[in-house]
N, C-alpha and C positions, 0 to 999 in steps of 0.2 A: 504494499500500500504506500502511496505517495502522501506524506504528511503535510498537506496543505489544509487550509481551512474547509473547503468544500468536501475534500475526501474524508477528513475527520469527522465533520457533521453527518455526512451520509452513513460512515461506519457506525456512529453512535445511535443514530436513529435505527439502523438495521439491527443492532443488537437489543435496543430497548423494545423494538417492536416484537420481539420474540418472548418478551416477558409479559405474562398475564396481566399483572397489575397496571402496565403501561399501555395496554392494547387500546384503551378507550381514551385516554388522555394525553397521548404522545404528541398530537398536533394542535393542541390548545395554545394560545398565544404565549402565555407565560412560560410554558415549558419549552417553546421554541426559542425563546430569549435565553433561557438557561443553557439549552444546547449550544446556542451560538457562543455564549461565553467559554463553555468547555471546549469547544472546537477552536476557538480564537486562541485561547490561552495555550492549548496543545500544540497548535501550529507553531507558535512563538517558542514554545520550550523545545520543539524539534528542531526548528531553525538554529536555536542557541546550541543545542547539543551538537548538530552537524557543524557549526562554526568552531566550537571548541575542539571537536574532533580533528577538523581540517587543519586548524592552526597549531595542533600539537605534533604534527608530522612535518618533517623537514621537506619531504617531496611535495606536499599538497599545500603548505602554508602559503598564504597570499599577502600577509602583512609584515612589513619591515620589523615591527616590535616583536613579532613572534620568533623571527630569525635571531634577533638580538638576543632573546632569552635562551633559545636552544644552542646558540653558538658557545656559550659557556661550557656546555658539555663536551665541546670539541676543543676546548682551551682557546678559543678565539675571541678577541674582544674587537668589534667593529670600530673603526676609527670615527671620530667626530670631526668637526672643522679643523683644519691644519693651516698654519700661515705660511706663505711664501717664505723661502729663506735665501740667503746669499751673503756677500761680503761687502764691507765698506772699507776703504782706505782711510787712514787716520795720519795726519802729519801736521807738524807746525810750519811747513813749507807750502804755501798756497799753489805751487807749481808741481807738488808731489814728486819731487826729484828722488830717484831711487838712491843717490849718493848723498842725500842730505843727512847730516848728523845733528841730532837734537842736543842742545846744550842747556836747555832749561831744567827747571826742577821736576821730579816725578809728578806725573798726573795719573790719578786713578780714575778709571771708566767704569762705574758700578754695573753690576748686572741690572737690567730693566731700564738702562739709559735710553731715552727716546730720540729719534731722529726723523726728519721729514723732509719733504720738498719745500720750496719757499713759500707755496700757498697751502701747506698743511693739508694737501689732498690725500697723502697716504703716510702712514707712519710705520716705522721699524723700530725695533728695540734690540739690544745686546742680549745675548743668551748666557753670557758669563762675565766675570769681572776681568778687566784688562788693566795694565799699567804700562803707560808710555814714559820710559825711563831715560834719565839723562844718559847721553852718549848712544842712544838707539840710532842705528844707521838705516836709512830706508823708511818705507811706510809700513805701520802697524796695521795688521789685517785683523778686522772685527767680524765675527759672525753675527748676523742679524736675522730676525724673523719679523714678518709684517703683522701689526696688531697694535692696539692701544692698551696701554698698561693699567690694570685696574687693581684696587685693593679691598679687602673686605675685613673688618674688625668684628671679632666675636668674643663675647664674655662668657666664659664657661660656667656650667652649673655643676660640674664635678661628678656626673654620673658615669657608670660603666658604659663602654662603648658609645661614648657621646658623639652625636652627629651634627655635622654642619651642612646645610643645603644652600647652594649658590645658584640662582635661577638665570641662566642664559643659554641660548642654544649656539653661541658662537665662541665658547670658551676652548682655547687650544690646550688639550690635555697634556701635551708633551712638555709645556712650558708652565709649570706651577710650583710656588715656593711657599711652604708654610713654616711659621715660626711662633714661638712664644716670646711675647714682648711685654713691657711694662706699660703703664697708662700714657706714657708719652711716646710709644712705639719704639723704644730702645731695645735691641735684640738681647733676650735672655738665653734662648736656646732654639736650634733648628729642629724641626719635626722631620723624621726619616719617613719617606714615602715607600710603601711596599705593596706587593700584590695580595698578600694574604697575612693577616695579623697573627693567625693561629699557628703559623709554621715558624714564629720567632719566639726565642726564649731570652729576653732581655728586659725584665720588669723595672730597670733603672733608667731606661731612656724612652722618649717619645717616639711613637711610630703611628702611622694612620695608612688607610687605603682610600683611594679615590675611585668611585664607580660613576657610571652614567645611568640616568634613568632609562627606561625602555624606550621612550620617545626622543631621548637626548635633549630634552628642554632644560635639564639641570643636572648638576653633579652632587653626589653625596659623599662627604669626607667623613670617615669613621675613625675614632681613636680607640686606644687600648682599654684593658679591663683590670690592670694591675696584677694580673697572673701572668700573661705571656709578654705584655708590654705595659709601659707606664699609663695610667689614665690621666685625664685632665684633673687638675684640682679646681675647686669652686674659685670663681672670680679670676682664673687665669685668662689674659688677654692672647687671643689667637689671631695672628695676622696672616691672611692668604693673599699672595700676590699672584696674579694671572694675567693673561691677555685675552682680549676679544678680537677676533680676526675676521676679515671679510672672506676667508676662504680663497676660492679660485678668482673671486672678483678682486683680490688685493695683490695679484701679480704685477710685477713692475718690469717692463721690457726696456725702457729707455735708460741708456747709461749716463752717468754724471747727473742723475735726477735727484737723488737723495743727497743734500748738501748741508742740511741745517740741524744742529743739535739743539733739542727742545729743553734740555736741562743745563743748568750752570755746573761746570766742572772746575774744580779747584785743584792747585798744585799741592805738593807737601808743605809749603809754607802758608797755605790758606789763601793764596792769591787766585784770582779768576784767570783760568787759562785761555790762550787763544789758539785753538786748534782747527783744522779744516778737515772736511769729511766729503767723500764722494763714493758712489757705487761704480765700479768698473766692470761689472758684469750685471746681467739680468738677475733680478730678485724673483724667483718663479717657484712654482711647485705647490702652490696654494690649492687646497681641495675643500669641497663641502662634505658633509657627513656621508658616510658609506652608504651608497644605495643598496637596494633590495638585491638587484642582480649581481652586484660585486660581492656582497656577503655570501650569497648562495653559491658562488663559485669559489671564493678564497677559502672560506672556513673548512669545508671538507678536503679541499686539495692539501691545505697545510696540515691538517690532522693526519691524512694518509702519509704524509712524508715523515712523521714523527718529529717535525720540527728540526730535523737534522739534514745537513747538506751533504747527501751521500750519492746523488745521481743528478743528471741533467734535469730531470723532470722536477726533483726537489728544489734545486737552484731556482729554476724559472717560476715554480709556483711562489716561493718566498718572494722573489723580486717583484712579481706581478701583484703581489698583495700590498706592496707599499703604496701610499696614497698619491705620491706624485710620479709613480711609474705607469705608464699605459701598457707597455709589453716589453719583453726582453728576449735575448737569445744568449745562451751559454755554451761554449765550446772549448775544447782543449786543442793543443797545438797540433796533435797528430791528426785531427780532423781536417786540417787544412791542407793535407796532402803534401807536407813539407817533410824534410829530413829531421827526425826527432833527436834533439840534443839532450844530454843527461840533465843539464840544468833547466830543461824546460818540461821534465816530467810532471810537475805539480802546479804548473801555470794554468789557471783557469781564466779564460777571457770572458768579459761581461760586456754586452752592449744594450743599452736601454733606450727607448724612446720615452721621453717624459710625458706628462699629461698636457704639455703645450705643443708637442709634436716635434721637439728638438732634442739635442743631446742634454743630458743631465749637466747641471752646473757643477763647479768644483765643490761648493758646499753640499749639494745633493750627494755626490759621490762619497764624500767624507762621512755624511750621514748614512749612507747605505753600508759602508764598511763597519763603522762603529756601532750602529744600533741594531743591524740586521744580519750581516754576514759573519763578522769576527765571532760573536758568541755561539755560532752553530758550525762553522766550517772546521775541517780538519787543520790541525797545527801546521801540517806541512804544506797546504795549499797556498799559493800565491795568487792573489786576484789583480788582473790587469784589466782596466777599463778600455774598451775599443770603441772609439766614436763611431757613431752610426753615419753611414754614407747614403744620402739620398739620391737616387736616380730618378730625376723627373721624367715625364713623358710628354713627347709632342705628338699630337694626332692630326692627320690631314683627311678630311672626310669629304667625299663627293657623293651626294645622295639625291634620290629622287623621293619627293614626300607627297603627302596628300592632306587635304582639309585645313591643317592648322597654319597659321602665319609663319613666315620664316624666322622671325625673331624668337617667337615662342619656341619653336623646333630647335633653333641654336641653344637656347637655355636649357630645354630638356635633354638634348644630347650632352652638353657640358655637365649637368647635374648628375646624369647616369654614370659617365666616366669618372667623375670625381668621387661619387659615392662608392664606387667599385674599387678604385685604385689609389685612393689617399692614404696617407701613412698611418691613420688611424684604424684603417679597414683591413689592409693587407698584412700579411705575415713577412718576417724577414726571409730574405732569398727566395721570393716567390716569382717565379718565371712566368711570363706572359707571352703565350703563343698566339698565331694569327686566329686560330679557331676560337680562342677565348675572347679577344676583344671584338672580332666579328659578330660572335653571338650576342655580346653586350649591346652592340650598335643595332643589330637586327631586332632586338627585343624592345627598342624604343618605339612607342606608338606612332603610327602614321609615316613610318619609313617604308617605301616599296622596295626599294633596293639600294645598295650602296658599294663604292669602291673606297677602301680606306687604306692608310699606311700608319705605321707606329715607328717612332723614333726615339732613341736615347736623348735626354736633355740634361745637361749639367749646369748648375746655377752658381753664381758668385765667382765668376772667372775674372782673373786679373786682366788688365788691359795690356800688360807686357808679360809674355809667357815665354819661357825658354825650356826646352826639352821636357815638356810636361807629358804625362802619360794618360789616357783616358781612364776613367775609374774602372770601367768593366773590362779592361785589358787582361787578356789570358791567353798567351801565345804558347808556341811549342816550348819556350824556355821554362813555363810553369807545368805544362801538361803534354804528354805525348798522345793523349786522346783527342783526335781531331774533332769529334763532335762537340767536345767542351771548350774548344778554343774560340777566342773573340777578335776579330779583326775588323777594322774600319772598312766598309765598302767604298772603294774609291769614288770620288766626286759626289760624296753625300754629306761632307763635313761642312758645317755652316756656323756662323758666328751671328748672334743677335743681341740687341740692345733694347732694354725697356727702361724709358726715361720717366722721370718725375719732373713736372715743370708746373710751377705755382701751386704746388701741393697736390697736383693730379697726375695720376699714373697714365702714361700714354700707351697706345696700341704698340706690341713690340715690332721692332723693324729689324730685318736682315741686313747685316752689314758685311758679311764676308762670305765666301765659298771656296772649296778647293778645285782646283783644275789640274789633274795629273801631278799631284805631290806639292803643288804650290798653292798657298792660301792668298786669294785676291780681295781687295775691297769693293763695295758697291754702295749704292744709294748715298753717294756723297762721302763715303768714309775711305780713308787711305790705310791699307794695310802694309807694313814694312816687315821684312825678314819672315814672311809667312811660308812654312814648309810643313809638310806631313810625311813621315816614313810609315808605309802601310804595313811593313812586316813587323814593326814594333810598337805601332800605335802612338808613336811620339810625335808632339806638335809643337810648333813655335810660332808666335806672332807679336806684333806690336801694333796697336791701333794709334796711329799717329795724330789723329784729331784730338783725342783725349791727353796724349803727351803734350800737345801744344797748348792745351787749356791750363796754363800754369797756375792761374789764380782761381780756377774752378768756377769761373763766372758763367760758362756756357754749360757744362756737363753736372757741375756740382760735385758731390762726394758719392763713392760707391756705397750700396746698401744704406739709403738714408733712413733715418728714423722717422716715426710719425710727425715729428715737429719740424723736420727738414723740408723746406719747400722745393729744393732742387737736388737731384741725384740721379743715379742710374744703377742698373744691374745688368751685367753681361752674362751670356749664356753660350754654350756650344751645343749644336745638335748634330746627330750622325746616326748612321744605321750600321749594323754589324753582321757579319756572316761567320760561319764556323770554318774549321780547316778543310771541309769538303765544299766550300762554297754554297752551304746551304743554310737554312734557319735565318733567312734574310728579313723576314717580317715577324721578328719576335723580340722580346726583352728578356735577356737571360743574365741573371745576377750570379757571379761565380763566388762571392765571398758571404760568409755567415752574417756580417754586419751591415750588409747592404739592403735597403728597402725602398720601394717605389713610392712617389708622391706626385701630386697633380698641381700644376699651375694652369688654371682654366683659361688664362690669355694664350696658351699655346695649344688650344683645341681650335684648329681652323676648319671651318665649314663652308662648302659650296653647295648650296641646296637649290633644287629646281622643282617645278611641279610636273 
């Protein structure tokens, strides 16, 4: 029987009609209402029972809070909001000269010191205390995270396992400091933060645990019981220092953006110091609370690994669970097909795509090692971070279409290809063969037929290149297997420029091509010393127009930031074949750390009805 209102009501009537005493009175109005109440209540109880049963099973649960509760049994704690992290340079020299020697008095930069841009749009803070010492040469490196520093003062009642509740869904759990202070907030004692109070036998010192509510709207701080750890005394003042973060919205991509210290810093003689600060790298990796799909994937994967790094799958499961890692690949030296040297036996190569689609920053790499890898890896393993290499794609599509306007069809084609081949969608070392991308384009609505080509595209090329090798080069020097070799197809090498003028990106323009080993200029651009060796995939060229733009007044700077009104990006495009002169309409990635991505400006379409 289906436990709905109608089915329950019919079943009740059917059963009661079989009873002699109910035979004559069953359908009177008052009894009808009583039966309605029973059926309605029963249907709600049935729904509630079904709901609780469904949410009690990992496979069938549909609410995030259910997974949060069950994840504890797997030893997994879903993360809450986390702030972006990176580094600031600190110096008394406003030019940040690497050879500058500081001659002033020692300056202490406490943990939780705040910095921001000039307009206070984004705030970051130091995660530990630093000292800028007399005689220090170069720039001091400060590790920072995005967030606004908060404090909460609590007066204890002195009860066993006393709890403090702090209500916010934006607390960064990785950066919390708890201390016992006096009424003037002078430090008396730090409180140790642990995962489990009952596994500690130290009743002389203060400990606490920090747990999240099921919906992550608040945190619960629990103190000791005077048996396993010291409990709070009545009228103790507890100071909780933490940061509220913007999560993924707090990422900072612009360099030299954070330049202002929001706190007054003093030297060892009590004088106000005059230091300079700036970020030399992006401060990124911010993340919102872990979502349903991520918990469902990460918790069982990490549980199955035993939380130890003993296999490729274990390594990648751990790395992929880190809130600022989108995906990862782990491999050993012998998997590269190279000769194995004795000192390379225990090298583990790691490449990660961050949740911004780029390489991990130095701050993130250090965090991965210290917080995640080192506690679980073998002592003999050495980790080497391999930067990801993006191979962009250029498409040339000639198609006959029907019904829809050409502009809409162009956007539909671009979206389909982007959704399929962007860095967040594809796996590392994912080859794209002609049948693959043809099928993708075939499946775009209103395409009758098409002829399409795919090209390798490399981004961020210098205007002066000497003996550079294409990224996917894999010649007979690397492998004797002809099917695996990658050679440039003669007369397919191209140079492209995409310019930013008055803050607006322009349509890409081809400015160079190869003609039997020589690279020549076009569209008003002069190429000097342009040459390709097809047997080695090595190329050289100089774009004379950019060389002549000494003051950058015409072309601007390469890879401009969002705030730069003038700039450019250079690309090279080419097609490849294998050692058998085949596989010409494919994208093959020979290295583990390579992955495809899409710049939709390089999806060229010629559509007709």
